[in-house]
N, C-alpha and C positions, 0 to 999 in steps of 0.2 A: 429360478435364479436366487440362490440362497445367500444370505449374509456371510461374507467370506472371513471376516476378521473378529468381529465383536458381537456381543449379544446384549439386547435390551438397552442400547444407547446409540447415539450418533457417533460417527467417526469421519475423519477427513483423510483422503488419499492425496498425497502431494507428489506430483510428477516432476522429478528433477531434470528429466530430459526436456520437458517443456521450458524450464528455466533456461537451459542452454540454447534452445531454439530462439527464444525471445531475445536473449542477449545478442545472438547473431543478427537478429533483425535490427536491433538498435545500432550495432556496429555498421551494418549496411547502410542505414539511414544517415549516420553522422560522419562516416569515414574513419579510416584507420588512425589518423593523426590526432583525433580529438579524444581527450580523457573522458572516462565514464565514471560517474559516482552513482553507486547503487544505493537507493534509499531503502533501508531495512528497519526503519523505526516502526513502532507499534507491532512488535513481534513479527517483523517482515510482512506487514499488512495481513497478519493472521496466519502466515504460513510457517512460522517457526524461526526465530531470529538466528539461533546458532547453526542449525543444519543448512539453512539457506545461505548464510554468510560463508560457511565452509565450502559449499559448492561454488559460490561465486568467486571465492578466492582461488579455487582450483581452476576455474575458467578464465583467470587472468584479469579480474576486475581491477580498476585503478584505485578507487576510493570507495569508502562506505559513508553513508550519511545516517545519523541517528538523531533522535529528538533531544535527548538530554544525557547528562554525564553517565548515569547508571547504565544506560544501554551500551555506551561505549566501553565501560568497565567490564560488563558481562562479555562482550566480544573479545576483549583482550584476555580475560581470564580463561576463555574457551580456546585461546591459541591463535586468534586472528592477528595477523601481522601487518596487513595493508593499512594505509592512513585512514583514520576515522574522524570525520567532521561532525561536530556537535551543532546541528542546524539551529537548535533553539537557544544557543548560547549557554553561558554558565553564570552561577551566582558568585559574588565576590569571594565567598568562603571556599570555593572549589578549586582554586588555582593549584594547590599542592597536589591534588589528585589528577588534575589535567596533566601535570608534568610527570607524575609517577606512572601513569598509564599511557603516556605518549599520545595524547589526544589533541585534536585541533579544534578549538572553539570558534564559533561565529561570534563576532563582536559588533554591537550596534549602539553602545552607549559608552561614554568616557569613563564612568565609574568602574565598569567591568574591565575596561582596558587598563586603567591605572592599577587595579587590584592584581591583574595578571602581570603587569610590569613589576610590581613590588615583589611578587613571588619569584619571578624570573631573576630579578636582581639578587634576592636572598639565596637562590640556589645556583646563581651564576650560569643560567641557561637561557637560551632564546626560545621563545614559544611561537610556533607558527599559528597565525590567525587568519580568518577570512572576515572581511568587513562587509556588512550588509547595508546596502543603500535602499531606502524606500522609494520606489518609483511610481507609487499610486495605489498599492494594495492597502496601505494604512494599517498594517499589522505590526511588523517589526522592521527596524532599520533606521539608519540615519536619514532624516528628511532631506530630500535632494537639494533644497535651498541652503542646507547647513553643511553640505559635504565638504566644501573647501575649508571652512573653519575647523571642522572635526579633524581633518587630516593634518592641518597645520599643527594642531595640538598633539596628534598622534605621532608626528615625526620626532618629537622629543622623547619618546619612549623607546629606549635603546634595546630592550630585551624582548620586544615584539617583532616578529618577522611577518610582514604582510605577504601571505602566500596567495590569497585569493580575494577577489571583489565579486560580490554576488547581489542579485535582487531576485524577485519572484513575480512571474506573470499571474494575473488574477483571472483572466477571461479568454485565454488563447484557445481553450477547448470549445468555445462558442463561436459559431460561424455567422451570426447575424452582423449586420454592418456596423452597428454601434460598438459591439465588442471587438471587432476587428480594428476599428479606429483606435480604441483604447489600447489594444495590444501594441499598435504602432507607436502610440504616444509613450507607453512605458519603455519601449526599446529606445526611443529618442532621448528620454530622460536618463536612461542608463548610460547611453553614449555621451551625453553632456557631462555626466558625473565623471566618466573616465577622462574626458578632455580636461576637466578641472584638475584632476590628479596629475595628468601629464604636465600641466603648467607648474606643478609643485615638484616635478621630477620624481613622481611616485608611480611605479608600475608594479604589476603582479603577474606571475605566470598563469594563474588560473582565473579565468573570467567565466562566470557561469550564472545563467538566468533561466536556462532552458529546462522545462519539466517534460513529462511524457507527451503532453499535447503538442508542445512546441517542437519536440523531436519529430513527431509524426508530420507536422506541418512544415518543417524546415525553416523555422523562424530564427533569425540572427545566426547565420552560419559562421560568422566571424568569431563566435565565442570559442574558448579553448577547452571547455568542459561542459558536459550536460549532466543533469540529475535525472536518472531513470528510476521511476517508482512503479506506478501501476502497470506500465507497459511490460515490465519484467515478469509480472505475475500473470500476464495473459488476459488482462481486461483493458477496456478502453475508457478514456476520460469522458467520452460522450458517444452516443449512438452514431452521431454524424461522422465519426472517425473510423468506424468499423471496416469500411471498404478500403481504407488507405493502406493498411499493412496487415498481413496475416499474423496472428498471434495464437499461441496455444495456452489455454487456461491451465494453471498449475494445480488448482485445487478441485477435487470432486468431493462434495459433501453428501454423506450417505446415512441411511437409517434402516430400520427393519419394520415390517408389518408384524404386529404382535396380536392383533385381534381383528376379526371380520364379523360383522353382523348384518342381518337383513333388517331394514327399517321401512315401515309403512309410510305412505304419503302423509304430509302435514305433521311431521314429528320434528321437534326442535333438537338441535345438536349443540352441545358444549355450553360453556359459560355464557350467561347473558341471553341465551337463546337467540343468537344473532342470525341463525340460519335454520330454515325448516325445509324438509324434503318436499319436492314437488311431485314425486313419483315413488313407487317402490324402489328402494335403493340398496346398494351394498356399500356400507361404510367401513373403512379400514382405519384402525388406530396405528400410528407409526411412532417410533421412538426418537422424536426430535421435537424441540419446542424453543421458546424464547430463551430458556436457560442455556441453550446451545448456540444461541445467536440467530436462530430462525425467527426473525422479528414478528411481533404481533401485527405489524402493518400488512402482513401477508394473509391475515384472517379474511376468508371469503374472497381473496384476490389472487393468491398464489396457486401454483401448479407444481406437482412433483411427477416423477417418472417411475412407473412400475411396469416391468416387462416391456420397456420401451414405449409405453403408452402414457399419455397425460392423464393425471388424476387431480382434479381441482380440490384445493383446500376448502373445507366446509366448517363453519363455526369459528370460534375464536381459537387462535393458536394458544396452547397452554404452556406452562413452564417446561415440561418434560415430554409432552405428547402433543400430537396434532392429528386431527381427523381429516380424511380425504375420501372423496366419492370414487369408488372403483366399479361403479355399475357398468362402465364401458370397458372394463378390464376383467372380463368374466373368468379368466384363468388365474387371476391373482390368488395367492395362498398365504397363510400365516408363515412367517419365516422369509418371505420374499425380500430382496434387497430393494431399497427405495433410493432414488437419486433426487436430492433436493437442489443440488447445483452441480452441473457437469453433464456428461453424455452417457446414454444407455441405449444400445441397439439402434444406433443411428439418429436418435432424438437428442436434443441438447437444451438445457436450461442454463443460461450464462449468468454471471454476476450482474451484467448489465440488464438482463431480463428481470432478475429479482429486484434490482434497483428501480427499474421503471414501474413494476407492479407496486412497490412499496413507497414510491415517490421520495426516494432518498438517492444517494450517490453510490456508485459501485465500491468506492473506497470504504464506505461505512458497512456495506455487506461483508466484505472480506475481513476487515478489522473486527467486525462484530462476532465472528466465530469464536466461541468462548474457550477459555483455557481447559475446561473440563472435557472438551472434545479431543480424543486421541488423534494425533497426527501419525500417519503411516507413510513413510517416505519410500518412493519407488524409483528405480533407475534401471534402464534397459529392460523394463518389464518385470524386474524382480524387486522384492522388498530389500531396501538398503540396510546395511549393517546397523546394529543398535547404536554404535558410537556416533552415527550421523543424526540420531534423533535428539530432540531437545526442545 
């Protein structure tokens, strides 16, 4: 099984058909009437911002969510036309570009709101905004005890159009009793905030708090929009949710075997001599390392696939290379294709597997695949046209 595309480095194959499948799963879970915001921040969780957004727009997505203004500008420059919500908000100096690129900022403090109002007045334009309420995550948002006062002051800003009210669940992906109680508490605090707004005769068409885990769990069905992130890319917020809905991973991360050597027992491998052979072994060096996003946490803990068989990582993961034990893969040869994440001959290593071995979260695994790793986009089993890459 030879390396099909590249030589002497890692690459990622991105399956656009999997994206379509996963979006269909989201639609089946939430129903046809609910709007879906696709979270494409952080380079679409490592999958490629522009090509993923183009595919989602073609699939009829309703909204996009980015972290900051520059990501939204990049989408507009690439020709994306659907609404783009800046989930991290904007700085006071960015109002002019918000209007120029037709972006929708999240607002969570009065200074940002007043700055946007001033720019809207100057240009004689109304700016759609989504207001974030903090219901217990204590990260961003108007504190729920200050919601009424905040909106009283916001009502005087004539050039802001309140399009959405949002918050964010912190623990819905966890199934222990304490986390489930906290999720219910957050939902009630959000509902209380909405009730306070109704008392002020303030409503918004888009009410969203749901993330991938709450989509899977069916939390707060009364919301009018959900924010789908990890679920679109075919990974699960936690292992506990894997049986709840079928998903197809979009990314397969691959490398190549470039050297194989026979090693006697009791020989140290790699930096720091963190591993020594216990037997006569065959050790392969493969073309991926932490410079590609294959984290050092996988040193002596991870496994790759070669010819459909598992090969454990031995020694410390290097910047560009990693060593694996192929003693149990006797037919492995130099030039063989290596799967670090994905499927090969019926065997699979998922982002969730890598996260568990690394003791991090699957979001970090996907986002960590570095920019130097080429992305090869595939659709209907064929390599997608060059214009879809980015």
